[in-house]
N, C-alpha and C positions, 0 to 999 in steps of 0.2 A: 504493500500500500504506500509506503514511503517513496518508493521508486516511481509509482504511478502519479503521485501528487507532484513530485519534482518534474516529471515529464509534462504534466498539465500546466505547470508554471511556464515551461518553455513554450508550449503551444499558444498560450495567451500572449506572451511577449512577441512571438513570431507573427501572431495574427494581426497585431497593430503595426508591426515593423514595416511591412511593405508600403503601407500608407504614409508613414513618417518618412521613409526613404524617398518616395515620390515627391513629397513636399520639399525635402532637402535638395532635390535636383533642380529646383528653381534658383538655387544660389551657388551650388558647387557641382563639379563634374564627378562622375562615377568613381574614378580612381582616388580623388582627394577625399571623398566621403568614406570609402573603404579604409584608406590609410588612417584617417582620423578616428574611426571606430576602433580599430586595433590599437591605436596609440593611447586612447583614453582607457580602454580595457586593460592594457598592459600596465599603464601608469597606476591605476587603482589597485590592481592585483599585487604588483611589486611593492607599492607603498604599504599596503595592508600587511602583507606577510613579512616585510622587512622589520615590522614592529612586533607582530604577533608570533610568527613562526619563521624566524630567519633561516632556520635549517633547510626549509623547503627551497630556498634560493640556490642551494648547492647544485640543483639540476642544471643550472647555467654553465657549470664547469665542463661537463661532458654529457650533453643530452643524448639519449639513445637514438639510434637511426630511425626507429619506428616513430618516435615522437616528432622528429624533424619531418618525416614523410607526412604525418598527420597534419602538421602545421602548413605544409605546402598545399595539401589537398583542401584544407579549410580556406586558405587564401584563394584558391581557385574557385571554391564555392561562393565566397563573398563577392568576387568581382563578376562572376557569371550571373549571380542573382541580381546584383546591382544593375548590370547591363540589360538583363531581361526586363527589369522594371523600367529602365530608361527607354527601351525600344518598344516594349509591348504593354507597359502599364502594370499596376499591381494586381488587377484581376486575372489577366492572362498568365502572368508569372506565377501566381499562387496555384493556378490550375496545373501548370507544367511541372513545377518544382516538387509536386507530390510523388514524382517518380523516385525521388531519393528515399523517403520513408518506406515506399513499397520495396525498393531494393534492399533496404535494411531488414525488413521482415523476412525476405527470402534468404538473406545472409544468416539471419538468426537460425533458420531451420537447416540450412545447408552446411554452414561453417561451424556454428556452435552446437549443432545437433539438439536444438531446443525442442521440447516436446510440443505436440499439437494433438488435440482431440476433436471430435466432431462439433462440439459446442463452440470452441474457439474458431474452427474452420468456418462454421456457419456465421459467426460474428464478422469475420473478415469478408465473407461473401456478401453479407447484407450491407456492410460499410462500402464495399466496392460498387454495388448496385446504386447505393445512395449517391456516391460521387458521380457516377455516370448520369443519373437523373439531374443532379445538382448543376452539372456543368454543360449539359448537352446544348441548351439554347444559348448559354453564354459563349461557348466556343464558336458557334455559328455566327453570332453577332460580332465577336471580336475579329474573326477572320475577314468578315465582310467590311469592317470599318477601319481596320488598321493594316496598312501595307507593311509596317515594320514588324508584324507578328512573326514572320519567318526568321528574321535576324534575332529577334528576342527568343524564339523557340530554341534555336541552337545554343545560344548563350545559357539559357536556363537548363537545358538538358545536360550541358557540360557541368553546370553547377550542381545538379542533382547527383550525377555520377561521382563528382568530387566529394560531395557530402557523404555518400554511402561508403566511399573508401575511407574517409576520415572517421566515420562512425565505427567501421570495422576495427581500425587501429586503436581507436579510443577505448572500445570495449575490452580489448586485450590489455591496454596500458593501465587502466584503472584497477586491474587485478593486482598490479605490482607497485603502483605509485599512488600517492595522494591525488584525488581528482583535480584539485587546484594546482598541484605541481605540474600536471600535464598541461593545464591551461596557461601556466607561466610561459611555456614554450610556444604553444599554438597561437597565443596572442602576441608574443614578443617577436618571433621570427618574421611574420608578415609586415611588421612595422619597418623592418629593414628591406624586405623584398619590394614593397610598394613605394619606398622613399623616392626613387628616381622618377616616379610617375606623378608626384604631387605638384599641383599648381599652388604654390605658397602665396601668390599674389591675391588669391581669393580669400585668404585668411587675414588680409590686411584691410578688407573693405569695412565700411561703417554700416553693418547690418543692425537691424533692430534687435533688442535684447532677447526676444523669443527665438530668433534664428540660432543664436549661440546656445540657448537652453535646449533647443531641439537637437543640435549636434552632440552636446554632452549627453543627452538622454539616449541617443543612438549608441554611444559608446558604452553607457551603463547597461543598456539592453543586452549588449554583447556579453558583459561580465555575468549578469544574473542568468540570462537564458542558457548560456553554455556552461556556466557553473552548475546550474540545476541539472542540465542534461548529463554532464560528466558524472555527477553524483547518482543520477538515476540509473546509469549503466552499472554502477556498483551494486545497486540494490535489486534490480529486476532484469528480466530477459529482454533482449533486443527487439523481438517481435512484439512484445507488449508495449514497449516504448513507441514503436512505430505506429501502432494503432491509435495511440493517444495524440501524438504530435501531428498526425495526419489530419486532425480536426482543425488545425489553425486557419485554413482557408474559410471555414464557416464563420469564424470570428472576424476575418477580414471583410467578408461580404456584409455582415451585420453592421460593422462600423461604417462601411460605405453607404449603406442604407440610411444610417443616422445622419451622415454628412449631407445626403441629398435632402432629407427632411428639414435640416437646419439651413439648407441652401448655402452651404459653405463650398464655394466653387474654387477650391485650391488647385484642381486639375480636372480634366474631363472624366466623368464617371458614367459607366454603362449601367442602366437600371437592371436589377435582378428580376428574372421572370418568376411569377408566383409558384410555378412548379418546382423551382429550385428549393423552396422551403420544405417541400416533401422530401427531397433528397437529403436535406440537412437533418431532418428527423430520422431518416433511415441510417445516416452516418452515426448519430448519437445512439440509436438503438443497437446498432452493430457493435459499437464500442463497449456499451454496457454488457452485451452478451459475451464479447471476447475477453473482457477483463473481470467484470463484477461476478458473474455466475461462476466462472472458473475459480475465482478466489474463495467463494463460499464453499464450493465443492471440496477444495483442498482443506479448508478448515474443518 
């Protein structure tokens, strides 16, 4: 249950993340946003553990190769996801990026030999049907309205594959290392990797205070969301985590609906079809079946 709650925290934060990133693109380019997110995350994490648990910083002396690989894969995920939002928008990107959690679920069964029974299988199936219903009309509308969908599609598919690879390595790493010790590397290394791509002139502009608050919040989102995810890997199975975090697009679409009701036109928003809410209900039902009933049965 602890692992599931941690994964749910990640899902909520990722649900609002796509929208916040799209707003940030009004002021910064994709690479600068990604670098700043990693910079804030690394700064917060290093500062905290330098005071609380300085021994964790020893990982910087000689980080394991698998940890470095996980950092590179996460960096690929971040820029692919960011470019997907840039070209295709938050709605389309949230549709396509779900390939990552699905791959994670498959990895859980194939690589980690995690168990599955008919109840959990039924839950996955119901959730899958729910997402098909939820996105069917949305995909048609987005393909018809956005020429950039193709470019965004490839960026986001690359991001999804990178995330699945990162998750595979992370699942193995947290069995030997403190979850936040892993994050010290996967947040820190991309700061160096993306440094040559940053447009520092954008950070000298006289933006309103809320723009800077938004950017800092994006960095803190990284710390909390991935901190919770790393901890979740320590407490529960990869395929259970995948079915929880795959719900984050539902959160995104709910927030988009609220923005339309409030007439906050920060960027073009495609209206969600009524049938999509039926799909959302199926996703939630499938999630409860895949996680809740199984947990009761084991108890």
